[in-house]
C-alpha positions as CSV (number, residue, x, y, z in Angstrom):
1,X,18.1,5.3,1.3
2,X,20.3,8.5,2.3
3,X,23.3,8.1,4.0
4,X,23.5,7.4,7.9
5,X,25.9,10.1,9.3
6,X,25.2,8.3,12.9
7,X,23.4,5.9,14.7
8,X,20.7,7.5,16.7
9,X,18.6,9.7,14.4
10,X,15.6,8.3,13.3
11,X,11.5,9.5,13.9
12,X,8.0,8.7,14.2
13,X,6.9,6.4,11.7
14,X,3.7,5.2,10.7
15,X,2.4,2.0,10.5
16,X,-0.5,2.1,8.0
17,X,-0.5,-1.5,6.5
18,X,0.9,-3.7,9.6
19,X,3.6,-3.0,12.0
20,X,5.8,-4.4,10.1
21,X,6.0,-1.8,7.5
22,X,7.8,0.5,9.9
23,X,11.5,-0.1,9.9
24,X,10.9,-0.1,5.6
25,X,9.3,3.6,6.0
26,X,12.8,4.3,8.8
27,X,15.1,2.8,5.9
28,X,13.3,5.5,3.1
29,X,14.1,8.4,5.5
30,X,17.9,7.5,5.9
31,X,17.2,7.0,9.8
32,X,18.4,3.7,11.6
33,X,16.5,4.9,14.7
34,X,12.1,4.5,15.0
35,X,9.4,4.8,16.8
36,X,6.2,4.1,16.0
37,X,2.7,3.1,17.7
38,X,1.8,-0.4,18.5
39,X,-1.8,0.1,18.2
40,X,-4.7,2.9,17.0
41,X,-3.4,5.4,20.0
42,X,-6.9,7.0,20.7
43,X,-9.0,3.6,21.0
44,X,-9.4,1.2,23.8
45,X,-8.9,-2.0,22.0
46,X,-6.0,-4.1,22.6
47,X,-4.9,-6.3,20.0
48,X,-2.3,-9.0,19.9
49,X,0.9,-9.1,18.0
50,X,1.1,-12.8,16.3
51,X,3.9,-14.4,15.7
52,X,4.3,-13.9,11.8
53,X,4.2,-10.1,12.4
54,X,6.4,-10.2,14.9
55,X,8.9,-12.2,12.5
56,X,8.3,-9.6,9.8
57,X,8.7,-6.5,11.9
58,X,12.1,-7.9,13.3
59,X,13.7,-9.7,9.9
60,X,12.7,-5.7,8.4
61,X,14.4,-4.2,10.9
62,X,17.9,-6.5,10.2
63,X,16.9,-5.6,6.8
64,X,16.8,-2.0,6.9
65,X,19.5,-1.2,9.6
66,X,17.0,-0.5,12.3
67,X,19.4,-0.3,15.7
68,X,16.6,1.2,18.0
69,X,12.8,1.0,17.9
70,X,10.6,1.9,20.5
71,X,6.9,2.7,21.0
72,X,4.4,5.9,21.9
73,X,2.0,4.6,24.3
74,X,-1.6,5.2,24.4
75,X,-3.1,8.6,24.6
76,X,-5.8,7.4,26.7
77,X,-4.1,5.9,29.8
78,X,-4.4,8.1,32.8
79,X,-2.1,6.3,35.5
80,X,-2.9,8.8,38.0
81,X,-6.6,9.2,37.7
82,X,-8.5,9.0,40.6
83,X,-11.4,6.8,39.0
84,X,-10.9,3.4,39.9
85,X,-12.7,2.4,36.5
86,X,-10.8,4.6,34.5
87,X,-7.0,3.5,36.4
88,X,-8.0,0.2,36.0
89,X,-8.3,0.2,32.2
90,X,-5.2,2.4,32.0
91,X,-3.5,-0.4,33.8
92,X,-4.6,-3.2,31.0
93,X,-3.8,-0.8,28.1
94,X,0.2,0.1,29.6
95,X,0.1,-4.0,30.1
96,X,-1.3,-4.7,26.9
97,X,2.0,-2.3,25.4
98,X,4.3,-4.3,26.9
99,X,3.2,-7.3,25.6
100,X,3.2,-5.9,22.4
101,X,6.8,-4.6,22.7
102,X,7.8,-7.5,24.0
103,X,6.5,-9.5,21.1
104,X,8.1,-7.1,18.6
105,X,11.3,-7.6,20.0
106,X,11.4,-3.5,21.2
107,X,14.7,-2.2,22.3
108,X,14.9,-1.2,25.0
109,X,11.5,-2.5,26.6
110,X,11.6,-0.2,29.0
111,X,9.2,2.8,29.8
112,X,9.9,5.8,29.9
113,X,7.9,8.8,31.4
114,X,7.8,11.8,29.3
115,X,8.3,15.4,30.6
116,X,5.3,17.3,29.6
117,X,4.1,21.0,28.8
118,X,2.7,21.1,32.0
119,X,-0.7,22.4,30.6
120,X,-4.1,21.9,32.5
121,X,-3.7,19.4,35.1
122,X,-1.6,17.2,33.6
123,X,1.7,15.7,35.9
124,X,5.5,15.3,34.2
125,X,5.8,18.9,33.5
126,X,9.0,19.2,35.3
127,X,12.0,17.6,36.8
128,X,11.1,17.3,40.2
129,X,7.1,16.1,39.1
130,X,9.2,12.9,37.1
131,X,11.4,12.8,40.3
132,X,8.8,12.4,42.8
133,X,6.8,9.9,40.4
134,X,10.7,7.6,40.2
135,X,11.3,7.8,43.8
136,X,7.5,6.1,44.9
137,X,8.5,3.0,42.4
138,X,9.6,0.2,44.5
139,X,13.2,0.4,44.4
140,X,13.6,-2.8,42.5
141,X,11.5,-1.6,39.6
142,X,13.6,1.5,39.5
143,X,16.0,0.6,37.0
144,X,13.6,-0.6,34.3
145,X,12.0,3.1,34.5
146,X,13.5,6.3,33.1
147,X,13.2,9.9,31.1
148,X,11.8,11.1,27.8
149,X,13.1,14.6,27.2
150,X,10.7,16.0,24.6
151,X,12.2,19.7,23.3
152,X,9.2,21.0,22.4
153,X,7.7,19.7,25.9
154,X,10.8,21.1,28.1
155,X,10.6,24.6,26.1
156,X,6.9,25.2,26.3
157,X,6.9,24.1,30.6
158,X,9.8,26.7,31.0
159,X,13.0,25.0,30.3
160,X,15.1,27.6,28.4
161,X,17.3,25.7,26.0
162,X,17.3,28.5,23.8
163,X,19.8,30.8,26.5
164,X,19.9,28.3,29.3
165,X,21.0,24.7,27.1
166,X,23.6,24.4,30.0
167,X,21.4,25.1,32.8
168,X,19.0,22.7,31.8
169,X,20.9,20.0,31.6
170,X,22.7,20.8,35.2
171,X,19.1,20.9,36.2
172,X,18.7,17.3,34.7
173,X,21.2,16.0,36.3
174,X,20.9,17.2,39.5
175,X,17.1,16.5,39.5
176,X,17.2,13.5,37.7
177,X,20.6,11.9,36.5
178,X,21.7,11.6,33.4
179,X,22.1,7.8,33.9
180,X,18.0,8.3,33.4
181,X,17.3,9.6,30.1
182,X,16.8,7.2,27.8
183,X,15.3,8.7,24.4
184,X,15.2,12.3,23.0
185,X,12.3,13.9,21.1
186,X,13.6,16.3,18.7
187,X,10.6,19.4,18.1
188,X,10.9,22.7,17.8
189,X,7.8,24.9,19.4
190,X,5.0,26.6,17.5
191,X,4.4,28.9,21.2
192,X,7.2,30.6,23.1
193,X,9.0,29.7,26.2
194,X,6.7,28.8,29.1
195,X,3.7,28.8,27.1
196,X,2.5,25.4,28.4
197,X,1.3,24.5,25.1
198,X,2.3,21.3,23.2
199,X,2.4,22.3,19.6
200,X,5.3,20.8,17.6
201,X,6.9,22.6,14.7
202,X,9.4,22.1,11.8
203,X,12.7,22.6,13.4
204,X,14.1,26.2,12.7
205,X,10.6,27.5,12.1
206,X,9.7,28.0,15.5
207,X,9.9,30.3,18.8
208,X,13.5,27.6,19.5
209,X,15.0,28.4,16.5
210,X,17.8,26.0,14.9
211,X,20.4,26.8,17.7
212,X,19.4,24.1,20.1
213,X,19.2,21.2,17.8
214,X,22.9,22.1,17.0
215,X,24.1,21.9,20.4
216,X,22.4,18.7,21.4
217,X,24.2,17.0,18.3
218,X,27.4,18.4,19.3
219,X,26.7,17.7,23.0
220,X,29.3,14.6,23.4
221,X,26.8,13.6,27.0
222,X,24.0,13.1,25.1
223,X,25.6,11.1,21.9
224,X,24.5,8.0,22.7
225,X,20.9,8.5,23.3
226,X,18.7,8.0,20.6
227,X,17.0,11.0,18.8
228,X,13.3,10.7,17.2
229,X,11.8,13.3,15.4
230,X,7.8,14.2,15.9
231,X,7.7,17.5,13.6
232,X,5.0,17.8,11.4
233,X,4.6,15.6,8.4
234,X,3.0,17.8,5.9
235,X,1.5,16.5,2.8
236,X,4.7,14.1,2.0
237,X,5.9,12.6,5.3
238,X,9.1,11.0,3.6
239,X,10.2,14.7,2.2
240,X,9.5,16.6,6.1
241,X,11.6,14.1,7.8
242,X,14.5,13.8,5.2
243,X,14.5,17.6,5.7
244,X,14.6,17.8,9.2
245,X,17.0,15.0,9.6
246,X,19.3,16.9,7.0
247,X,19.1,19.3,9.2
248,X,20.1,17.4,12.3
249,X,23.0,15.9,10.4
250,X,24.6,19.4,9.0
251,X,25.1,20.5,12.4
252,X,28.0,17.5,12.4
253,X,28.9,18.6,8.7
254,X,27.8,15.2,7.4
């Protein structure tokens, strides 16, 4: 395994062959955090996680030094749909996801609303939009819901992390509050600022360059926030993830 320069870096890893193999794949790239799909994200089927799989996953997590593991939910879920049938199906899908996360012992089993790129009729493309959603939740549930900020989505939505890094975070703190930030997705963008297009790129090879990622890695206010890569894998996912993690670690001189 590669030397780990910090305990909060990782990547989205494959579960091909079984969920229990995800921690090993994170270990292969020298990561101590991972993100995975607990099921096929473009299918409605809701598989259960049996005891043996859950136990194997947890044991592999300990073996490979995984400190934080999270799941990315299904692409099909639409909890704002006016179609009652789709809304009901989406709710059932979310419930299934939470059951699998709990069975696997993913921490924290907390729902994070991810900032979107703001394309089409999607919701969640601004800090204010996310705050409005959170404010509609019953107060007793709010501590179980937070925010995930994807750098590509933020840039595509018009938040200029390149030229106004400090201003973006001041806006986040004012509208949402830093205590709600549970995860960062670190991705460069194929498209320009404000494009409203969600296309991830390898760090430093997109329109954002490396400066925002250097700032994030050196930002003490973000040091404890888990950071996950969702950058293109290419033909060799291990080499691609290692290269991107190496870029991030280089900013700390590690």
